[in-house]
C-alpha positions as CSV (number, residue, x, y, z in Angstrom):
1,X,92.0,89.5,101.4
2,X,90.0,90.4,104.6
3,X,87.2,88.1,105.1
4,X,84.7,87.5,107.9
5,X,87.0,86.1,110.7
6,X,89.8,88.7,110.0
7,X,87.2,91.6,110.0
8,X,85.8,90.5,113.3
9,X,89.3,90.0,114.8
10,X,90.6,93.3,113.6
11,X,87.7,95.4,114.7
12,X,87.7,93.8,118.1
13,X,91.3,94.9,118.4
14,X,90.4,98.5,117.4
15,X,87.5,98.5,119.7
16,X,89.9,97.5,122.6
17,X,92.6,100.0,121.7
18,X,90.8,103.0,120.4
19,X,87.3,103.3,122.0
20,X,87.0,106.6,123.5
21,X,90.1,108.0,121.8
22,X,90.0,111.3,120.0
23,X,91.0,111.8,116.3
24,X,93.0,115.0,116.2
25,X,94.3,114.9,112.5
26,X,93.3,113.2,109.4
27,X,95.2,112.6,106.2
28,X,93.3,111.4,103.2
29,X,94.7,109.6,100.1
30,X,98.3,111.0,100.7
31,X,99.4,108.2,98.3
32,X,96.7,107.7,95.6
33,X,96.0,104.1,94.6
34,X,94.1,103.4,91.4
35,X,91.8,100.9,93.1
36,X,91.3,102.6,96.4
37,X,87.7,103.8,96.3
38,X,86.4,106.8,98.4
39,X,82.7,107.9,98.5
40,X,83.6,111.6,99.6
41,X,86.2,114.1,99.0
42,X,89.3,114.5,101.3
43,X,87.8,117.8,102.6
44,X,84.6,116.1,103.6
45,X,86.5,113.3,105.3
46,X,88.4,115.6,107.4
47,X,85.4,117.7,108.3
48,X,83.4,114.7,109.4
49,X,86.2,112.8,111.3
50,X,88.6,115.4,112.8
51,X,88.0,116.0,116.5
52,X,85.7,113.0,116.8
53,X,86.0,110.3,119.3
54,X,85.7,106.5,118.6
55,X,82.4,105.2,119.9
56,X,83.1,101.6,118.9
57,X,84.4,99.4,116.2
58,X,82.7,96.2,114.9
59,X,82.3,94.1,111.8
60,X,79.5,92.9,109.5
61,X,80.6,90.3,107.2
62,X,83.9,91.4,106.0
63,X,82.9,95.1,106.4
64,X,85.1,96.7,109.1
65,X,83.1,99.5,110.8
66,X,84.6,102.2,113.0
67,X,81.6,104.3,114.5
68,X,82.2,107.9,115.7
69,X,80.3,109.6,118.5
70,X,78.5,111.5,115.7
71,X,77.2,108.1,114.6
72,X,79.1,108.5,111.2
73,X,80.8,105.3,110.3
74,X,84.3,104.8,108.6
75,X,83.8,101.5,106.7
76,X,86.8,99.5,105.1
77,X,86.7,96.3,103.1
78,X,88.3,94.0,100.5
79,X,92.2,94.0,100.4
80,X,93.0,96.5,103.2
81,X,95.9,96.6,105.7
82,X,95.9,98.3,109.0
83,X,98.9,99.5,110.9
84,X,98.6,100.9,114.4
85,X,101.7,102.5,115.9
86,X,103.4,105.4,117.6
87,X,103.3,108.6,115.6
88,X,107.0,108.8,115.7
89,X,107.3,105.6,113.7
90,X,108.0,106.0,110.0
91,X,104.9,105.4,107.9
92,X,104.5,103.7,104.5
93,X,102.4,104.4,101.5
94,X,98.9,104.7,102.6
95,X,95.4,106.1,101.7
96,X,94.2,107.2,105.3
97,X,95.9,108.3,108.4
98,X,94.1,108.9,111.7
99,X,96.1,110.7,114.3
100,X,94.9,110.3,118.0
101,X,95.2,112.3,121.1
102,X,97.3,109.7,122.8
103,X,100.3,109.8,120.4
104,X,99.3,106.9,118.4
105,X,98.3,106.6,114.6
106,X,96.1,104.2,112.7
107,X,97.5,103.9,109.1
108,X,95.3,102.1,106.5
109,X,96.4,101.2,103.0
110,X,95.1,99.3,100.0
111,X,97.0,96.3,98.6
112,X,95.2,95.2,95.5
113,X,91.9,97.1,95.9
114,X,89.6,98.3,98.7
115,X,87.1,100.8,99.7
116,X,87.0,103.7,102.3
117,X,83.6,104.8,103.1
118,X,82.2,107.4,105.4
119,X,78.6,108.2,106.2
120,X,75.9,107.5,108.6
121,X,74.4,104.0,108.5
122,X,71.1,105.0,106.7
123,X,73.2,106.6,103.7
124,X,75.6,103.5,103.7
125,X,72.7,101.2,103.5
126,X,70.8,103.1,100.8
127,X,74.0,103.7,98.6
128,X,76.0,100.5,98.9
129,X,74.3,97.2,98.2
130,X,77.3,95.2,99.8
131,X,77.1,97.2,103.1
132,X,73.3,96.9,103.2
133,X,73.5,93.0,102.6
134,X,76.2,92.7,105.3
135,X,74.4,94.6,108.0
136,X,71.0,93.0,107.3
137,X,72.2,89.4,107.2
138,X,72.8,87.0,110.0
139,X,76.6,86.4,110.0
140,X,78.2,82.9,110.0
141,X,79.7,83.7,113.5
142,X,76.4,84.9,114.9
143,X,74.6,82.6,117.4
144,X,71.4,82.9,115.2
145,X,73.2,81.4,112.1
146,X,71.3,78.1,111.9
147,X,71.3,75.3,109.4
148,X,67.9,76.3,108.1
149,X,69.2,79.9,107.6
150,X,72.4,78.5,105.8
151,X,70.3,76.4,103.4
152,X,67.9,79.3,102.6
153,X,70.8,81.9,102.2
154,X,72.9,79.7,100.0
155,X,69.8,78.3,98.0
156,X,71.4,74.9,98.3
157,X,68.0,73.1,98.1
158,X,67.5,74.8,94.6
159,X,69.9,72.2,93.3
160,X,71.5,74.7,90.9
161,X,75.2,75.5,90.4
162,X,78.3,74.4,92.3
163,X,79.2,74.5,96.0
164,X,81.5,77.3,95.6
165,X,78.9,79.3,93.9
166,X,76.5,78.6,96.8
167,X,79.0,79.6,99.4
168,X,81.1,82.5,98.0
169,X,79.2,84.4,95.3
170,X,76.4,87.0,95.0
171,X,76.8,87.8,98.7
172,X,74.9,84.8,99.8
173,X,76.9,84.7,103.0
174,X,78.5,88.2,103.4
175,X,82.1,87.9,104.4
176,X,82.5,84.4,103.0
177,X,84.9,84.3,100.1
178,X,87.3,82.0,98.1
179,X,89.9,82.4,100.9
180,X,87.6,81.2,103.7
181,X,86.0,78.3,101.9
182,X,89.1,76.4,100.8
183,X,89.7,74.8,104.2
184,X,86.0,74.7,105.0
185,X,85.4,72.2,102.1
186,X,88.5,70.3,103.0
187,X,87.2,69.9,106.5
188,X,83.8,68.8,104.9
189,X,85.5,66.6,102.4
190,X,83.7,68.2,99.5
191,X,85.2,69.6,96.3
192,X,84.4,73.3,95.4
193,X,83.2,72.6,92.0
194,X,80.9,69.7,93.1
195,X,77.3,70.2,91.7
196,X,74.9,71.1,94.5
197,X,72.3,68.7,92.9
198,X,74.6,65.8,93.9
199,X,74.9,66.5,97.6
200,X,73.1,64.5,100.1
201,X,71.5,66.1,103.1
202,X,74.2,64.8,105.3
203,X,76.8,66.4,103.0
204,X,75.2,69.8,103.3
205,X,75.2,69.4,107.1
206,X,78.9,68.6,107.1
207,X,79.5,71.8,105.0
208,X,77.4,73.8,107.4
209,X,79.3,72.4,110.4
210,X,82.7,72.9,108.8
211,X,81.8,76.6,107.8
212,X,80.9,77.4,111.4
213,X,83.8,75.5,113.1
214,X,86.5,76.9,110.6
215,X,85.4,80.6,110.8
216,X,85.5,80.3,114.6
217,X,88.9,78.7,114.4
218,X,90.3,81.4,112.0
219,X,89.0,84.0,114.5
220,X,90.4,82.4,117.6
221,X,93.8,82.3,116.0
222,X,93.8,85.9,115.0
223,X,93.0,85.2,111.3
224,X,94.5,83.1,108.6
225,X,98.4,83.2,108.1
226,X,98.0,85.0,104.9
227,X,96.5,87.9,106.6
228,X,97.7,90.5,109.2
229,X,96.1,92.0,112.2
230,X,96.2,95.6,113.6
231,X,99.8,95.4,114.6
232,X,101.1,93.8,111.4
233,X,101.2,90.2,112.9
234,X,100.3,87.4,110.6
235,X,97.2,85.4,111.6
236,X,98.0,82.2,113.7
237,X,95.8,79.8,111.5
238,X,98.0,77.9,109.0
239,X,96.0,77.5,105.9
240,X,96.1,73.9,104.5
241,X,94.7,74.4,101.0
242,X,97.2,77.2,100.2
243,X,98.9,78.0,96.9
244,X,102.2,77.5,98.8
245,X,101.5,73.8,99.7
246,X,101.8,71.1,97.1
247,X,100.5,68.0,99.0
248,X,97.5,67.2,101.1
249,X,98.4,67.3,104.8
250,X,96.3,64.1,105.5
251,X,97.1,61.7,102.5
252,X,100.1,63.4,100.8
253,X,98.3,63.4,97.5
254,X,99.2,66.2,95.3
255,X,96.7,69.0,95.5
256,X,94.6,70.1,92.6
257,X,94.9,73.9,91.9
258,X,92.9,75.4,89.1
259,X,90.9,78.5,88.1
260,X,87.1,78.2,88.9
261,X,84.4,80.9,89.0
262,X,86.8,83.9,88.9
263,X,89.4,82.5,91.3
264,X,91.6,79.6,92.2
265,X,90.2,76.5,93.9
266,X,92.6,74.3,95.8
267,X,91.6,70.8,96.9
268,X,92.7,67.3,97.5
269,X,91.5,64.9,94.7
270,X,91.7,62.1,97.1
271,X,90.1,63.3,100.4
272,X,87.5,65.6,98.7
273,X,84.7,64.2,96.6
């Protein structure tokens, strides 16, 4: 699943490779996917996108935004895979193909589920609450993301719910999901189901510091190793709290793995309190 660090890394790659390039052909939903969601018809996509140049690419939270010279935006999110390659290379099943004037193609497909949006920014903000929240929030990787902002956004001082609920639900921190927080909380030595009301001020600061540190580290390594970049390469950050790992990398205690709040949590019962 693409989260904040991977979204930032992939859009930086797209910006570097494709800024100024012209889209000469568009293929929309050539291989339909039950959980690939579009906000306009294939004909509308083609009409808006074809013959446009890429102005820039950037991310907001986990939203990956390709902005055209017309100021229309292609926005992608959730479990999306990109593949940038020569047009002569065989393509796989996908939901969007963008052909460029320099002989390259950007192939985009859904794994489990994902969305493919196109519109100008005002329309996206008014019609998609997740996009609106993402572009109007201060991101974890932004310089203005302070401890005070973190506390207010997560409502940690309200004393209600769990740490996972504060960090990774209700878009408190856009782009921060279950995948990101596992190693964040391992770094902070806090269990994901820990009640917020039991946290000390110092423990809240440790979570904040770990969140900023880990998301930066994920980005610097090209994402987590269970995600891929624009060229299909796995991220270089080796996830520690992973379904594939059995024991804690620090103390060798068997990891706890269990469902919690709509997803699996993984933690060390010895290192994390």
